[in-house]
N, C-alpha and C positions, 0 to 999 in steps of 0.2 A: 671887477669882482675878484676876490681873493679865494683861492682854493688850495689844495695841498701843494706844498712846496715841491714835492717829489714829481709833480707833473710839469715842472717848468720847461723841461727839455722837449716835451711833446705837445704842450698846449698850443692850440691853433693849427696843428698839423693833421688832426684827425677829424673825421666826420662823425656824425651821430652814431653810426653803426659801430664805432669803436667801443661803445659802452659795453656791448654784450659779447661775452666770450662763450663759444659753444661748450657743452658739458665736458667734452674731452679736454678742454683747456682750462678748466675751472681752477686748477692749482697753479696756473701760470703766474709768477710773481708780478707780472706787469698788469694784472687785472685791475687793481685799484687805480693805477695811473691812467690807463686807457679809459676807465669809467669816468674819472674826474675830468679828463680832457673832453669827453663827449658831453658832459653836463655843461661845461663852459661854452661849447659850440652851440648847444641848445638855447642858451640864455644870453647870447651876444650876437653882434653882427646882424645879418639879414634875418636870422630867426627871431631876434628881439622885436623887429618891426611887425611881425605877424602875430604877436601874442595878444591875448585878450579873451579868448574863449575859455569856458570852464575847463575843458580838456583840450590841450594842444596836440597837434600831430594828426596822422592819417591812419593809425591803427584803431580798430573799433574796440576800445577798452576805456573803462573809467574806474575810479577808486573811491572807497568809502570806508567808514568804520575804522579809521586810522587811530591806533592806540599807541601812545608812547609815554614814558614817565614824565611827570609834570615838571620835575626839577632835576637838573644835572649839576652836581658840584664838581667842578673841574679844578684840579691842582696845577702844579707847575710842570710835571713831567709824565705822570702815569696816564696811559690810554684809558679812556672811559668808553665802554661799549654798552649801548643801550638797545634793548630788544624792541622791535616794532612789529605789530600785527596789523593787517588791513585786509579788506575784501576787494577783489578785483572782479568786475562784471565785464564780460567780453563777448564779442560776436561769435557766431557759430564757426566762422572761418578762421578764428584764432586758435591754433593748436598748441596748447601750453606744453605738450609732451615733446615738442620739437626742440632739438638742441640749438636751433637758430634763434630761439626766443629767450629772453631773460627779463626779470623785473627786479626792482630794488627801491627801498625807501631812502629818503634823504631829508635833511633839515636845511633851512636857509634863513638868513638874516636880511631884513629889508623887504622889498617888494618882490612878488613872483616874477614880474616882467624883467626887472633889473636887480637881482639880489646882490647885496654887498658881500656876502660870503655864503658858501655852500659846502656842506659836509655829507658824505655818503659812507657806505660800508666797504669793507674789504672784499666781501663776497656778495653775489646776487642772492636774492631771497629764494626760499623754497615755498612752493605752493601746492595745495591739495584741492582737487576739484570737488566742489560740493554739489555741482550739477553740470549740465552741458555748457552753461554760460557763466557760472560763478565759481571762483576759486578763493580759498582762504590762504593768505600768504604770511610768512614770517621771515623777517630779515633783521639786520643790525645796522645801526649807525655808529661808526667808530670815530671818536673825537681824540685827536692828537694835539695837545696844547703846545707842544714844542714846534709844530709845523704849520698849524692852520688857524691859530687864534691870536687876535690882538686884544688889548684891554677894552677897546671900544666895542668888541663883539659881545660883551656881557649883557644879558637881558633876555628879552623875549625873541624866540625864533618860531618859525612855522614849519610844518611838515608837508612833504610831497612824495609822490611815487611816480615811477616811470616804467613803461613796458617798451622794449625795443626788439627789432628784428635785426639780427647780426648780418644777414645777407643783403637785405634790401635797404637797410637804414631807416625803415619806417618806424614810427614811434607813437606812443600816447604818453603825455606828460601832464600831470595835474598837481597844482599846489593848493595852499590854503586848506589843508585837510585837518590840521590840528595846530595847537600852540604848545610850546614847551619853553622852559627857561634854561639857559646855559649860564651858570654863575661862577664867579671867581671864588673858589673855596676859601673858607675863613677858619681861623684858629684863635683860641682865646685861652689865656692862662691866668692863674691866681696864686697869690702867696700872702698869707696872713701871719704877722709876726709882731712881738715876740711870742714864743710858745714854749712853756706855759706863760701865762700872764696873770697878774693879780687883778682882782675885781676892782673896777673903777679906774684902772690904768688905760692908757691909749694903745689901741691896736692899729697898726698900719697895714693896709691891704693894697698890694701892688699887683700888677698883671700887664698883659699886652694883648692888643687886638691886631692881628695881621691877616692879610689875604693874599691869594696867589696873584703874582704879576706875570701875565702871559707873554710879556716881552723880554723881561730879564730872566724869567724862569726861576724866580726866587719868591719867597714870602716877604712882604714888606708891611710896615705899619699902616693901618687904616686910620687916617687922621680925622679929628674933630667929629667923632661919632659918639652918640649917647649910649652908654652901657649901664645896665642896672647892677648895683651891688646887692646881693641877696643873702639871706641868713636862714639857716635851718637849725632850730633848737635841738639839742641832743635828745634822742628818744622819739622824735617826730619825723615825718616823711615829707613835709611840705616846706618849700622855700618861700619866704616873703621878701618883698622889696624893702631895702634899707634906704638907699639913696641912688641918685643918678650921677654918673661920673662921665666926663668928656675925655675921649682919648686924645693924647698929646699930638702936637704938630712939630714941625721943624726937626731939630735933633732928637726930640722925644716922640717922634712919630709913632702913634699907636699905643704909647705907654699909658698905663692907668695907675693912679695913686690917690688914696683917700685915707681918712682916719675915722675910727669909731671908738666908743668907750666899751671896755670889756664888762660884760654883765653875767652871762651864763655860758656853760659849755655849748658848743655847737659847731656848725660848718658854714664857711663863707664860700660864695662863688660869684663870678661875674656872668651876666646874661646879656647877649646882644640880639636884638630883634630882627636884624637883617635889613637890607635895602633892595632896591630893584636890580642891583648888580651883584650882590653878595648875600649868601644865605645866613639865616639865623644860626647862632651857635652859643652853647653854654660851656663854660670852663668846667673842669673837674672840681670837686669840692676840696677845700682845705680846712681840716678840723682844728679847733682851738680849745685849749684846756685852760679854763678860768679857775684860779685858786683863791 
């Protein structure tokens, strides 16, 4: 399982209780490292063999109504923080006002028992008691593409939540609460020339489809993809499809090029419908003056 690179020095050395930091230590810069190490401990080794119940652990708590954005477009360097809300139902003996308890959301790739990757937030969630046994919680999952993602991670992830006791190491851990997509962000450009152009002459429309590479941390051409060339007549607001163009391969990776015949003033753009790993994107429009 791959988790934050920043926990490499402490991974495997901490118990489950390392996840939770008392309120007085909430600003400790090691919070996210100890949290990540605790998650790895919970999903590996002896703990892995005991998994299977809907809620794992010995704390009397369960989670529901987990809400997270359906799609996360992640580029090459910038952190993506996504808000998560969920409901926690707990036993009367669970005192959420205790500084020894903390809860947090996370997302994982693969199975709950043996996740391929796991991402959590920098801080524990905050919860408001709705009743003696129900709390509404809000937390964040913080995605760092430079540290914790490989290209194979693009696609569907699932959401989970955890409650831990810092002193005893007791916990409640539940996965499969929701699905979300973590996708390699895409970019699309267009250029129509010459401009102006005489009616009946040829217009060449070029562009490029690129997407984030989470391993090189650069944008690279997305090859052999179907992209629509669209046109919007001047004075109208709707684009219509003109033709489909395949993005280039090899030394022309991601590049787009086609020709059309000039007829009326208007605007060209390229439109990509997206794939299971890469989001849909439209280029900006490029206006053409036909004389």
